[in-house]
Each structure stands twice: as C-alpha cells, then as structure tokens.
N, C-alpha and C positions, 0 to 999 in steps of 0.2 A: 125718644125719637120714633116716629111712626114709620111703618114699613115703606121702603122706597125713598125715604128722605136721605139727603146727603148734605155735607156741609156746604155753605153757600159759596165759598171760594172755588171748590171743585165744580160746583154747579155752573158758575159763570164761565169757567174754563171750558167745560164740556160744550156749552152752548156756542162757544167761539170755535168749535171744531178741534179742541185740544185732543191729542193722542198721547197715551201714556208711554213714557220711556223708562229705562232702568231706574232712574232716580225717583220715579213716582210709585214704585211698587210698595214702598212703606206707607204711602198715603192711602192707597186702596186697601192695604192690609189693616190700616187703622180703622177703616170703616167696618171691616170684617170683625175686628176685635170688639168694636162697640156692640155689634150684633151678638157676639159670643157672650158678653156680659149679661145680656138679657136672660140667659138661661142659668145664671149662677144659683138661683133659688130652687131650681126645679130638676136639674139634670142628674143629680146623684143616683147611682154611683158613676154615671158616665161623665166624661169631661164636657165642659162648656165650649162649644165650637160655633164659629160664625163663618159665613162664606158669601162671596159676591162673584158674579160673572160680569166681565167687562169686555165690551167690544166697541171699537172705534171711539175710545175715550168715554164711553157711557156705561153706567151700571145697568145691565138689562135683566139681572136676576139677583136675588139675595135670600138668605135664609139663616136660621140659627137652630141649633138642637134644643128642643123644648123639654122633652121627657124621655127617660130611658124606654126603649122599645118603639119609639116613634121615629120618623124619618130623620136622617142626619142632615146637617146643614147643607152639604154639597148637593144632595139630592133635591132639597127644596129650592135651592138657588137655580139649579139646572131646569127644574120643572117650570119655574117662573120665566126663565129665559126662553124655553121652548126651542123651536127650530133656529132661532137667532143665535143659539149657543155655538153653532158650527163655526170653527175658526177663532173662537173667543179665548180669553184668558180667565181662568178660575183662580180666585184667591181664597185660601182656606187656612184657618189658624192652627190646625193640627193635621198631621199627615192623614190622608184618606185611608179608611180601613180596606183591607183586602181579604177579609175572612167573613164567613157566614156567622152572624150572631143572631140577635133578635130581628135584625134587618139584613137584607142582602148587601154584598160588598159595594162600597161607594165607588171604588176604582172601576168596576164594570160600567156603572152608570156614566162616569166621566168619559170613558173611552167611547161608549155608544153615542154620546151627545155630539161628538165631533169637535170638542174643545181641543185646542192645539197646544196650549201652554198652561201650566199649573204652578202657582206660587204658594209655597207652604211656609208658614212661620216656624214651626218646630216639628221634629220627627216624633212619632208615637212610641214610647218605651214599652207599651203592651207587647209581650212576647208574640202575640198572634199577629202583630203588625210589624213594628220595629224595622222600618225601612223597606219592608216587602211591598208596601203600597207604592212607594216611590219607584222601586225597581220595576214593578209591573207597568206603571205608567210609561216609564222610559222604554221598556221592551215593546210597548205598543206604538212607539214613535213620538210620544209627546215630550215637549221640553219641560223640564222641572227645575224650578229655582227654590232653594231652601234658605231661609234666614231673615227676610224682612219682617220686622215686628217681633223678633225672637224674644226679647226681654219681657215685653208686656204679655206675650203669649204664655211664657213660663209663669208669670205672676198670676194670670187668670186661672191657670190649671195647676198651681203649685201642689195642691193636695193630691190630685190624681197622679202627677208626676212622681211625687215622693212615695206614694203607696206602690206604684208600679216598680220603682227602683229599690225600695227598702223593705216593703211589706208592711209598713206602718203609716198611719195618717199624719198629716200636718196638724200640729197642735198650736192653737192661739190661746194664750191666757189673757182673760179680760177681767179687769177689776176697776172699781171706783175708789178714789182716795182723796183725802184732804191734802193741802199743800205740805203738811208735815208728815205725810206718809201713813196716815191712819185710815183704817177701813171701817171701824165701828167703835162704839163706846164699850167699856168693860162689861156692861150688862147686855151687850148684843145689839143695842139700838144702832141702826145704820140707814134708816129711811127718813129723809133722803140726803146723802152726802152731795150728790151732784144734781144738776138741774133737769127739768123735764126734757129739754132739748137733747141732753146727753143720753138720757134713758131711751128716748125714741131712736137716737142714732145707734145705740147698742142693740136694739131689736133688729136692725138691718143686718148686723153681723150674725145674730142668731139665725136669721132667715137664710143666710148664705152658707151656713154650716151643715155638714151631714149630720152632726150630733152635737148635743150640749152635755157636758159631763160635770158632775159635782160629787162631793163626798157626803156620806150619811150625816156627818156633823152639821153640815149646812142645812140638810133636810130637817134634822131635829131642832136646830136653833131657829131657822128663818122660815121654814115651811114654804119654799118657793114653788111656783108652777113650772118655771123653766121653759116657757113656750115663747115663740116669736109672735108678738102681738102687733101685726101690721095689717092695714087694709088690703084686702084682695090676695092674701097669702094662699098659695095653692098646696103647700106641703109643710107640715111641721117636722122639724128635725127630731131624730131619735133622742130621747132623754136617757142619760146614763147615770146611775148612782153606784159609786164604789162603796160597798157595805160589807165589811169583813165578816161581821157576826149576824147579819140579817136583822138589823134593828129598825128597818124602815117600817113605820106604823101604817096600818091599812087605811088610815084616814089622811095620809099625806097628800097634799095637793098635787105633787108631781106624778102620782099614780092615776090622776083623773084628767079629763080634758082630751082634746084631740091629740093624735099621735101616739107612738109606741114608746114603751119604757123598757130599758134593759138594766137589771140589777146584777152587778158583778160582785161575787162574794168569794171568800177563801175557805168556807166551810160547806159541808154537805147539808142539804135540807131544802125546805120550801118556805116561801113567804106568803102569808095570808094577805091578799090585797083587796078583798071584798069583791062582790059580784059585779060591781059597776066597772071594774078595770081589769078583771082577771084575763080577758081575752087579749089585752094589749100589753101585758107585762110578761117579760121573760126573765128567768133567773138562770145565770150561768156561773159555774165555778172556775176560778183561776187559781193557780198554785200560790202558796205563800212563800216568802223569803225571810227566814229567821223570824217567823211569827208575824210578819207584816205582808200585806198583799204585794205580790211581785208586779210592779208597775210595767216592767218591760213585757211581761206575759200579757198584761191587760192590753197594751198597745198592739201586740201581735194578734190578739183576739179581735180587736177592732179592725185591723187591716184585713184579717180573714173574712170579716163581715162586709168588706168592700166600702168602708167608711173612708172618704177622702180627707175630710177636714173635721176637726173636733175643736169646739169652743169650750175651754175650761173655765168654769165659774165656781170657784171654791174658796175655802178658808185658807188661812196662812199655812196650816200644816200640809195639806195636800198640794197646794200651790208650790210651797217650798220643796216638797219631795219630788214633784215632777221636774222642777228646775234642776234640783240637785242630781237627778238621774239623767240629765241631758235629754229630756223628752219634750221640752217646750221649744218651739221654733220662733215664736214671736209673742210679744207682750203688748197689749193695748191697755193703757191706763187713762181713765177719765179723771182729770185732776181738777178739783174745785179750789177756788181762791179762799180757802178757810183754814183756820188752825183749830185743831180739836184737843190739843194738850196731851197730858200724860196718862189720864185715866181712860185709856183707849187700847185698841188692838192694832198691831202693825200689819204690814202687807204680807210678809213671808216669815216662816220659820226656816232658818237655814243653819242648822247646828254645825254643819261642816265648815262654816266660815268663821275662823277665829283670828285671822290675821289679814292684812291688806293683800298679801300674796295669794290668799284663798278666794278673793272676791270673784264674783261671776260677772264677766264683761258683757255689756249691752251696747248697741249702737242705735242712735236715733235714725229712723227712716222717714218719719213724717210727724209734723206738729200742726194741728188744725184747731182753730177756735170753734167750739160747739156751744152755742148759748154763752153762758157766763164761764164755762169751763174750757179746758184744753184737752184734746185727745192726743195722747202721745203714743206713737207706734214705734216699738223698739225691737230690733232683732237680737237674738241671743247668740253670742259668739261661742263657737265650739270650744270645749275645755281640753 
C-alpha cells in the first residue's frame, strides 16, 4: 500500500464528512498497524511501529519506523500533518517514547504539535518507557486511550515484547516435511521436499527475523547459505551457528555472502574462516551443561545482543533439544503432499517423550495453502 492510501470503505466515509467515534478507533488503528508491518524487515532491534494523525475524519499524516536510529513513526506522521495536527488525534501502535535514545523523545514532539488525543494500541515494556510516555502525555493535558488493536499489535512486536519482559528472543522453528513427517532421506537428500512457492514464502520469514540459527551438523551436512533471498531486501538477518567444538569449515557457505555470522561454541579457541569472511564472523563462548551446550545460556546471550526474533532452521537433534528445553514459541511446518517412507529422517529427536503423558502439546494457529503445500503454524503449549 503506497503512502497516504487507505481502505476504500473508510475513504468513502471520509468524503461524506464522516467523523470518528469511539467505535472507530480500531479501524484507524488497523491502518497504523498495516503501516507498522512495513518495518518488520528493517527495524531490528527496535519495534515495528506505525502511526496516523486523524482530524475531522481524515488521515492527514502517517508514518512508520523504518530503521533503528531514524525518526519514529509518530514524528513522521506529525511532520506530514504539519500545522493541521493541532487539535487532531494521533494513533500509534506502541506507547510513544519519553526518553532520549538515538532520537529525541516522541512525547515532546506530540505535545508541541498541538495534538489533543492519543490512541495507543499497547504500552511499551521497555524500562525506559513503561507507561511513562502515557503519564507525560496526560500530565500535558492530552487525552490518552489504550487498547484498540491490542492483540494484533502484540503479534507484530511479539519478539520485542518477549525480549523486554524475559530477556530472551521469540523463537520460531521452521521446517519442511512430507505428509508422513519426514525431513530428508537417510543419505541426507532433502532438496526439495516442498515446492518453490513454499520456499519463496519461507524466505519472507527469514527476512522478518532478527537472526537465523542452525547447528553445525546442518552446516556440515547441507552447507546452507542461510540468507534471505528476496528482491529488494535491505537487511540480512544475523546467521548463527551453534558449534560446540568449532567444527565449521572455512569454506562453509554460511561464512560468506552478505550479513554477519555469529558462531557460538562451548570451548575456548578461534575458528579460521578465511580472509573473505573474517570481518563479518564473530565467535563467542557459552557455557556447557553436562558436556552439551547450555541452550538457556545461548538464548540469554542472544537477548543480550538485542535480538528480538530468531528463526531456527536445524536438524532433528537441535530442534528437539530446543523444544524439550521449552525454548521454542512457535513452529512453522511446510507440509508436502508426499510420502517418503521408512528410509528417512524424522522431524524431531525427543528422547524425553516415552509415553503419551510426556507428549508436547501444540495448538494450530493458522493453516494456509502455499502452492501445492500447506503451511501449518502451531503454538507450543507451556509444559
């Protein structure tokens, strides 16, 4: 949707002199949320935020946060509205900031603009904000409403919200499988289980993630690039390899190409990555737990690095371990209408599941046809 466009129904009502009432806050917020989603690929580690300024039933300014360090959505919307913002209503998908960061506080700009009413989808759990933005607006005499569009706003920024409240990122496990739950043949052959349409769709999930994580076993077996291959992409996610014994070869594709690489190990030492990639590869040590990498420590390290969302693309062992440790929030499965039989590899290694009572519960959130395949989105129930 191009800047300034709105849905046709609202447009017709505005032309007829429509003025927004309390029941229309959700509709204007929906437009702000559409704007917010435009920044999902680029705003990391900041949240994706959209904002619109409405006066006399018309959107007179809009904006969304594009890149960390650039102007926030509210400021862009107010600038577009100009002097017309006086007496208007501002809709914003996340509580306006009240602190000096890379940019000045948005609250100050809102108050100076003459806006009289602010509608906020959700409060900001960042300790530097956390309702102080709302309090400052109210102290300046502005009316503040919180709640319209709450659920979608939480979905848009679920990674940011989780990191701010728990210190660890939101983890989505993504995989491709046949109808009988197989991800590869015994010799490792897996290209391609799903259709080109499904693979293109998967790159969209990569592009929206702060990082893509895999294990060294996948690097050694498949030699993936782990990049988001979409036209016009502005930012490559950080690529992470969990490599306990520093076995990543210098020739691995994941060490080359655009974007940075983080290798997490449980031993001291350095990895030789070759001159072509040495500037973009970092090696960090995380502690071991009974001889194996401590995955909880890994997640805390990623949270410390301000990673909001991690897309896990790994083999059955690491995938199963992440699920077993309660570190996966969501699973996306691209399911092909094929049967691969018994000489194959399964989706997960879950040694802790020996009885039905041990099973790990999931819940369907979305089922969408993508080409000849289905994309299943499932939430992982807390154990």
